[in-house]
N, C-alpha and C positions, 0 to 999 in steps of 0.2 A: 416147643414144634407148635406151633399156634395150628388148630383145620382150622380150616377156611368152614365155612353155612353152604360153599357155592361146588354143586356138586361134580361131576367129571366133565359132563352135559354144558352147564351153562359157562363151567370155569370156558371150557374150549370156545366154545361162548362167543363170549367178553374177549377175547385175542384175537379172534378175526375181528370181530370189530373194530377192534386199536387198532388192527396192521391197518384194513380199509381206510377207519380215520386218515390214519398217514400217508396210506394211498392220495388221498384225495388232499390231504393238509401240506405233500411235501414232492409225489409225484407229478409232477407241472409248475411248481413254482418260481425258476427261471427258464420256462417256454420257451418266453421270446425274444429270450435275447443268445442261445442256445444254438438254434433253429435259425440266427443270426447271421454263422459262424459255421455253418456245414454245409458244402456243400451241394445240390441236387446235387440225385442222383437221373442216372442216362438208361436204360429204358432193357439192357442188357443189364447192368443192379438191376433194378426192379423186377425184371426175371429172374434171374437168378436165390433174391430176398423170397419171389414166392414157391419158385422151387425151397427149399428148406427150408418155407415155413410148412409145405404143405408134410416133407418128413417130419417134420417134427412134430405134427400133428398126431399123420401114422405111429409116429415109433409113441410119442404118450397111450393112444388106447388099444397099442399095443400090452402095455405094461399097462395100465390099468386093466389089459384083461387078464393078468392078475394078481392084480387086487385086491385085497380083502372089502369083500361088502361092509365094512365104517369107513373104507375109505372112500370110498365109488356114491357110500354115504352121503362124506366131509360133502365131496365135491360139491352134488347135488342143491344139502343146503349152501353150505357156497355161495350157491347161484345164484338162491333161490334172496341173501341178503344186496347182489350188487344190484341195488334200487338207487335214486337218488332222496333224499334227506327231504320232509317235511318241507313242501313249504317249491322248491325244488325239480325246476319238467324233466320230464326220461330221456339223456342222449341214448337215439338212436344205436349209435355205435354201441355202445356199456351195456343194452337193454341183447344186440343179437352177438355179443361175447358171452353173454350166461345163456343163451338160447343151443350156444359154443358148447360154455364146459356141461348139461346137460344130452350135447349128441352127441358128446363123445364118450360120458362113457354108459350110452345106452351103445352103440354099439360097438365099445368095447366090454359090454354088457352077451352082445348078441351072439362076441365070437367065440368068450369064454361060454356060449349056449353051446354053441354052435360046434367046438373042437371035445368037449365034457358026452357026446354022443356016441 
């Protein structure tokens, strides 16, 4: 067995960076082809989708409220890594997504603190 020179935190960081790199490289490699085949959503479908996203966000916050401090820390750390590579411009939606991640953790922490009171 070969022992790594990296700590668990460093190893987790490297794994997250690799995952984000794959997302950047593969996440939308075929977007234009796929979009041509997908029909536009109706207004009713968009409303249902919005309701589902809100429900999922609230479910996630409830689960995070029962999560460990380490899990919440990992989410905060991941949000800080959602930034453009050197030489690239920031994408407003990506930056907003990172803010939403930390907001969800903050909301979960608030729920956790009100339950323990």
